[in-house]
C-alpha positions as CSV (number, residue, x, y, z in Angstrom):
1,M,0.2,0.0,-0.3
2,M,1.4,3.4,-0.9
3,A,-0.5,6.7,-0.5
4,T,0.0,10.1,0.3
5,Y,-2.4,11.8,2.8
6,F,-3.0,15.5,3.0
7,S,-5.1,17.0,5.9
8,G,-7.7,19.4,5.8
9,F,-8.0,23.0,7.3
10,G,-6.3,23.4,10.9
11,L,-6.1,19.5,10.8
12,C,-3.1,17.1,11.0
13,N,-2.6,13.1,10.7
14,E,-6.3,12.9,11.2
15,W,-7.1,10.3,8.1
16,E,-7.8,7.3,11.2
17,V,-11.3,9.5,10.9
18,F,-11.5,8.1,7.5
19,S,-10.8,4.9,8.3
20,H,-13.9,3.8,8.4
21,L,-14.3,4.5,4.7
22,Q,-10.8,2.0,3.9
23,H,-12.5,-0.7,6.0
24,S,-15.3,-1.0,4.4
25,K,-13.6,-0.7,0.9
26,I,-15.2,2.5,-0.3
27,I,-12.0,3.7,-0.6
28,E,-9.2,1.0,-2.1
29,I,-5.8,1.9,-2.1
30,N,-3.2,-0.3,-4.1
31,R,0.2,-0.8,-4.3
32,V,0.4,1.9,-7.0
33,Y,0.9,5.3,-6.0
34,D,-2.2,6.9,-4.5
35,I,-3.5,10.1,-3.3
36,I,-6.2,11.0,-0.6
37,A,-7.5,14.4,0.7
38,F,-9.8,15.3,3.1
39,N,-10.9,19.9,2.6
40,Y,-8.2,22.6,2.0
41,G,-5.9,19.0,1.8
42,A,-7.5,18.5,-1.4
43,Q,-6.6,21.5,-3.6
44,R,-2.8,20.4,-1.5
45,A,-3.6,17.7,-3.4
46,I,-4.2,18.7,-7.1
47,D,-1.5,21.0,-7.2
48,Y,0.7,18.7,-5.5
49,A,-0.5,15.5,-8.6
50,I,-0.4,18.7,-11.4
51,S,3.3,19.2,-10.4
52,T,4.7,15.6,-9.3
53,T,6.8,13.4,-11.7
54,K,5.5,10.4,-9.6
55,R,3.2,7.5,-11.6
56,I,-0.3,8.4,-9.8
57,R,-3.4,5.7,-10.2
58,K,-5.7,7.7,-8.5
59,I,-6.9,10.8,-6.5
60,S,-9.8,10.5,-4.2
61,L,-11.1,13.8,-2.9
62,L,-13.4,13.2,0.8
63,S,-16.1,16.8,1.0
64,P,-13.0,18.4,-0.9
65,A,-13.0,22.3,0.0
66,F,-14.7,23.6,-2.1
67,F,-16.0,28.0,-2.3
68,H,-16.5,28.3,-6.3
69,D,-20.3,29.7,-4.7
70,K,-19.0,31.6,-2.4
71,N,-19.4,35.8,-3.3
72,P,-16.2,37.7,-1.9
73,I,-18.5,39.6,1.2
74,F,-18.4,35.5,1.9
75,K,-14.9,35.6,1.8
76,E,-13.4,38.9,3.2
77,Q,-16.6,37.4,6.1
78,Q,-14.6,34.6,7.1
79,L,-10.9,35.9,7.1
80,K,-12.5,38.9,9.9
81,L,-14.0,36.6,12.0
82,F,-10.6,34.2,11.2
83,K,-8.8,36.9,12.6
84,S,-10.8,37.8,15.7
85,H,-10.5,34.8,17.5
86,P,-8.9,31.9,14.9
87,Q,-9.1,29.6,17.6
88,K,-12.8,29.8,18.4
89,Y,-13.4,30.2,13.6
90,I,-11.6,26.7,13.6
91,H,-13.4,24.9,16.5
92,N,-16.9,26.7,14.6
93,F,-15.6,25.4,11.3
94,Y,-15.8,22.2,12.4
95,P,-19.1,21.8,14.0
96,T,-21.2,18.9,13.8
97,S,-18.4,16.8,14.1
98,P,-19.8,13.3,14.9
99,I,-15.5,12.7,15.4
100,A,-13.7,14.0,18.6
101,L,-11.2,16.5,16.9
102,S,-9.1,17.8,19.7
103,S,-6.1,15.5,19.7
104,F,-6.0,16.6,15.9
105,I,-6.7,20.6,15.6
106,Y,-3.9,22.5,15.4
107,T,-4.8,27.1,14.9
108,P,-3.8,27.7,11.3
109,S,-2.8,31.3,10.3
110,V,-4.5,33.2,8.0
111,E,-2.8,32.8,5.1
112,E,-4.1,29.1,5.1
113,L,-8.0,30.9,5.5
114,K,-7.2,32.2,2.7
115,K,-5.7,30.4,0.4
116,M,-8.6,27.6,1.1
117,I,-11.5,29.9,0.8
118,Y,-9.9,31.4,-2.3
119,Y,-8.2,28.7,-4.5
120,F,-10.1,27.8,-7.5
121,F,-10.3,24.3,-8.5
122,S,-9.4,24.9,-12.1
123,P,-10.8,22.8,-14.9
124,K,-8.1,22.5,-17.1
125,D,-5.5,21.2,-14.6
126,L,-8.5,18.3,-13.1
127,L,-8.4,17.3,-17.6
128,Y,-4.4,17.2,-17.6
129,L,-4.8,15.2,-14.5
130,Q,-7.6,13.3,-16.4
131,Q,-5.1,12.9,-19.4
132,R,-2.4,11.6,-17.4
133,N,-5.2,8.6,-16.8
134,I,-5.3,9.6,-13.0
135,I,-8.8,8.4,-11.7
136,I,-10.3,11.5,-9.9
137,E,-12.5,10.5,-6.6
138,I,-14.9,13.0,-5.3
139,F,-16.7,12.1,-1.9
140,L,-19.5,13.9,-0.8
141,G,-21.8,14.1,2.4
142,Q,-25.1,14.9,1.2
143,K,-25.4,16.6,5.2
144,D,-22.2,18.0,4.7
145,T,-22.7,22.5,6.0
146,L,-20.0,23.0,5.4
147,I,-20.0,23.7,1.6
148,N,-22.2,24.0,-0.5
149,I,-22.6,19.7,-1.6
150,Q,-25.3,20.8,-5.2
151,A,-22.2,23.3,-5.7
152,A,-19.5,21.1,-5.4
153,F,-20.8,18.2,-7.7
154,D,-22.2,20.1,-10.5
155,F,-18.4,21.3,-10.9
156,F,-17.0,18.3,-10.4
157,Y,-19.4,15.4,-12.2
158,P,-17.9,16.8,-15.7
159,L,-13.9,16.3,-14.4
160,S,-14.1,13.6,-12.5
161,Q,-14.2,9.7,-12.8
162,R,-16.6,9.0,-10.3
163,I,-19.1,10.8,-7.2
164,F,-19.9,9.3,-4.1
165,I,-22.5,11.2,-2.5
166,F,-23.2,9.9,1.7
167,Q,-27.0,9.8,1.8
168,N,-27.3,10.5,6.1
169,A,-23.3,11.9,6.3
170,G,-21.9,15.6,7.0
171,H,-18.3,16.9,6.0
172,F,-16.7,14.0,7.9
173,L,-18.4,11.3,5.9
174,V,-19.9,9.6,8.6
Protein backbone atom coordinates (compact mmCIF):
# COMPACT_ATOMS: atom_id res chain seq x y z
CA MET A 1 0.00 0.00 0.00
CA MET A 2 1.38 3.35 -1.01
CA ALA A 3 -0.56 6.56 -0.48
CA THR A 4 -0.01 10.18 0.40
CA TYR A 5 -2.57 11.92 2.58
CA PHE A 6 -3.22 15.69 2.68
CA SER A 7 -4.91 17.01 5.86
CA GLY A 8 -7.87 19.34 6.11
CA PHE A 9 -7.93 22.96 7.23
CA GLY A 10 -6.72 23.31 10.80
CA LEU A 11 -6.17 19.56 11.10
CA CYS A 12 -3.13 17.31 11.09
CA ASN A 13 -2.77 13.53 10.93
CA GLU A 14 -6.51 12.95 10.96
CA TRP A 15 -6.43 10.10 8.42
CA GLU A 16 -7.60 7.65 11.08
CA VAL A 17 -10.89 9.59 11.24
CA PHE A 18 -11.60 8.16 7.78
CA SER A 19 -10.59 4.58 8.55
CA HIS A 20 -14.25 3.55 8.22
CA LEU A 21 -14.00 4.31 4.48
CA GLN A 22 -10.91 2.18 4.06
CA HIS A 23 -12.20 -0.71 6.18
CA SER A 24 -15.46 -0.81 4.22
CA LYS A 25 -13.50 -0.97 0.93
CA ILE A 26 -15.03 2.31 -0.28
CA ILE A 27 -11.50 3.63 -0.65
CA GLU A 28 -9.12 0.99 -1.84
CA ILE A 29 -5.44 1.82 -1.74
CA ASN A 30 -3.48 -0.02 -4.38
CA ARG A 31 0.23 -0.73 -4.66
CA VAL A 32 0.46 1.98 -7.26
CA TYR A 33 0.74 5.48 -5.82
CA ASP A 34 -2.54 7.03 -4.58
CA ILE A 35 -3.37 10.42 -3.15
CA ILE A 36 -6.08 10.89 -0.54
CA ALA A 37 -7.07 14.33 0.70
CA PHE A 38 -9.67 15.89 2.97
CA ASN A 39 -11.10 19.40 2.82
CA TYR A 40 -8.28 21.94 2.27
CA GLY A 41 -5.97 19.02 1.60
CA ALA A 42 -7.89 18.44 -1.66
CA GLN A 43 -6.58 21.71 -3.02
CA ARG A 44 -3.02 20.91 -2.02
CA ALA A 45 -3.36 17.39 -3.43
CA ILE A 46 -4.40 18.66 -6.86
CA ASP A 47 -1.51 21.14 -6.90
CA TYR A 48 0.88 18.35 -5.87
CA ALA A 49 -0.44 15.97 -8.54
CA ILE A 50 -0.02 18.63 -11.22
CA SER A 51 3.59 19.28 -10.26
CA THR A 52 4.89 15.79 -9.43
CA THR A 53 6.56 13.41 -11.83
CA LYS A 54 5.54 10.41 -9.70
CA ARG A 55 3.14 7.93 -11.22
CA ILE A 56 -0.29 8.40 -9.65
CA ARG A 57 -3.13 5.94 -10.06
CA LYS A 58 -5.91 7.73 -8.23
CA ILE A 59 -6.78 10.90 -6.33
CA SER A 60 -9.57 10.58 -3.74
CA LEU A 61 -10.91 13.93 -2.56
CA LEU A 62 -12.94 13.68 0.66
CA SER A 63 -15.27 16.68 1.15
CA PRO A 64 -13.05 19.01 -0.90
CA ALA A 65 -12.98 22.62 0.33
CA PHE A 66 -15.07 24.09 -2.46
CA PHE A 67 -15.87 27.79 -2.28
CA HIS A 68 -16.38 28.67 -5.95
CA ASP A 69 -20.00 29.56 -5.23
CA LYS A 70 -19.18 32.02 -2.42
CA ASN A 71 -19.03 35.74 -3.15
CA PRO A 72 -16.13 38.02 -2.15
CA ILE A 73 -18.15 39.51 0.75
CA PHE A 74 -18.59 36.06 2.30
CA LYS A 75 -14.88 35.35 1.93
CA GLU A 76 -13.85 38.66 3.49
CA GLN A 77 -16.24 38.04 6.39
CA GLN A 78 -14.58 34.67 6.99
CA LEU A 79 -11.16 36.32 7.10
CA LYS A 80 -12.39 38.98 9.57
CA LEU A 81 -13.95 36.34 11.84
CA PHE A 82 -10.77 34.30 11.76
CA LYS A 83 -8.53 37.28 12.49
CA SER A 84 -10.63 38.32 15.48
CA HIS A 85 -10.78 34.85 17.13
CA PRO A 86 -8.67 32.21 15.33
CA GLN A 87 -9.17 29.41 17.86
CA LYS A 88 -12.91 30.00 18.12
CA TYR A 89 -13.12 30.12 14.33
CA ILE A 90 -11.40 26.77 13.83
CA HIS A 91 -13.57 25.09 16.47
CA ASN A 92 -16.67 26.54 14.79
CA PHE A 93 -15.38 25.44 11.39
CA TYR A 94 -16.11 21.82 12.33
CA PRO A 95 -19.27 22.36 14.42
CA THR A 96 -21.11 19.18 13.50
CA SER A 97 -18.29 16.69 13.77
CA PRO A 98 -19.48 13.40 15.23
CA ILE A 99 -15.86 12.57 15.98
CA ALA A 100 -13.60 13.84 18.74
CA LEU A 101 -11.17 16.03 16.81
CA SER A 102 -9.33 17.77 19.62
CA SER A 103 -6.16 15.74 19.14
CA PHE A 104 -6.06 16.63 15.42
CA ILE A 105 -6.82 20.36 15.55
CA TYR A 106 -4.28 23.16 15.39
CA THR A 107 -4.81 26.87 14.78
CA PRO A 108 -3.83 27.61 11.18
CA SER A 109 -2.58 30.91 9.83
CA VAL A 110 -4.73 33.52 8.16
CA GLU A 111 -2.74 32.79 4.99
CA GLU A 112 -3.94 29.18 5.04
CA LEU A 113 -7.55 30.31 5.35
CA LYS A 114 -7.06 32.81 2.54
CA LYS A 115 -5.52 30.14 0.31
CA MET A 116 -8.39 27.78 1.05
CA ILE A 117 -11.33 30.09 0.49
CA TYR A 118 -9.87 31.82 -2.58
CA TYR A 119 -8.62 28.63 -4.21
CA PHE A 120 -10.13 27.79 -7.59
CA PHE A 121 -10.12 24.20 -8.80
CA SER A 122 -9.11 24.57 -12.42
CA PRO A 123 -11.07 22.46 -14.92
CA LYS A 124 -7.96 22.59 -17.14
CA ASP A 125 -5.83 21.05 -14.35
CA LEU A 126 -8.36 18.31 -13.64
CA LEU A 127 -8.58 17.44 -17.32
CA TYR A 128 -4.77 17.37 -17.50
CA LEU A 129 -4.72 14.84 -14.64
CA GLN A 130 -7.27 12.71 -16.47
CA GLN A 131 -5.10 12.82 -19.59
CA ARG A 132 -2.34 11.35 -17.42
CA ASN A 133 -4.78 8.46 -16.73
CA ILE A 134 -5.26 9.49 -13.12
CA ILE A 135 -8.63 8.51 -11.69
CA ILE A 136 -10.29 11.37 -9.81
CA GLU A 137 -12.84 10.41 -7.15
CA ILE A 138 -14.96 12.86 -5.18
CA PHE A 139 -16.65 11.97 -1.88
CA LEU A 140 -19.41 14.26 -0.56
CA GLY A 141 -21.75 14.08 2.41
CA GLN A 142 -25.31 15.07 1.56
CA LYS A 143 -25.71 16.80 4.94
CA ASP A 144 -22.43 18.74 4.72
CA THR A 145 -22.92 22.20 6.24
CA LEU A 146 -19.48 23.59 5.34
CA ILE A 147 -19.72 23.46 1.57
CA ASN A 148 -22.55 23.60 -0.95
CA ILE A 149 -22.54 19.99 -2.11
CA GLN A 150 -24.82 20.69 -5.08
CA ALA A 151 -22.39 23.33 -6.37
CA ALA A 152 -19.46 20.97 -5.74
CA PHE A 153 -21.27 18.09 -7.46
CA ASP A 154 -22.16 20.24 -10.48
CA PHE A 155 -18.56 21.40 -10.80
CA PHE A 156 -16.79 18.06 -10.29
CA TYR A 157 -19.25 15.80 -12.14
CA PRO A 158 -17.85 16.40 -15.64
CA LEU A 159 -14.25 16.53 -14.36
CA SER A 160 -14.04 13.30 -12.38
CA GLN A 161 -14.56 9.62 -13.01
CA ARG A 162 -16.54 8.88 -9.84
CA ILE A 163 -18.58 10.91 -7.39
CA PHE A 164 -19.91 9.32 -4.22
CA ILE A 165 -22.62 11.06 -2.19
CA PHE A 166 -23.26 9.65 1.26
CA GLN A 167 -26.96 10.16 2.01
CA ASN A 168 -26.91 10.73 5.77
CA ALA A 169 -23.35 11.96 6.16
CA GLY A 170 -21.86 15.35 6.90
CA HIS A 171 -18.46 16.82 6.19
CA PHE A 172 -16.61 13.89 7.79
CA LEU A 173 -18.63 11.41 5.70
CA VAL A 174 -20.08 9.64 8.75
